[in-house]
Every structure is written in C-alpha cells, then in structure tokens.
Phi, psi and omega in degrees: 000130179275110182271000179098134179226156175260107182298312174197181186288000178253000183207138176234154177222162178062221182297328179297322178296314182292327178290316182293324184294340179296339181266005185247163179256126179290133179257306179204162182224143177233098183296329180295325181266354185059044181231143173227135181258137181231159175234138174272114183297329182287320186250342184081359181292146177259135180238149177242124172261121179220176181231086187296344177249050186298344177287344179281158179304128178075008178091359181074193182283136179287152176228133175243123184222152176290144179279000000 
C-alpha cells in the first residue's frame, strides 16, 4: 500500500499529496487532463495536483508538484 512519500520538497505523492493540498486554494481544474491547479496563500507558489497514471483504476496515485 502506498502511504504517500515526499519525493523532494517540490513534489508529494499518494496520501502526502492529498494531505498537503488541503492547505492550498484551488484556482482551476481540468477534468480532461486530470489536473487541478492550486495556490499557496502564504508563499504565492502554484501547485499542480495530477494523476500521472490516469490509465490505472481510479486515476492511480495522486501527485502534487510545484509549477
């Protein structure tokens, strides 16, 4: 079971991605690409939540990365 890992400080995956995204503000979403863009109000950084293995059941593991 993938409990989520932090690849580096610019990218999160699995449960860590979903946990971190709770602290961000959604800007826009593209359902066709399985991507949602977020902004960190504290730093102004833009983050992208996507599902790079979208061919897998349920979209695969989520990934949150800085834009």
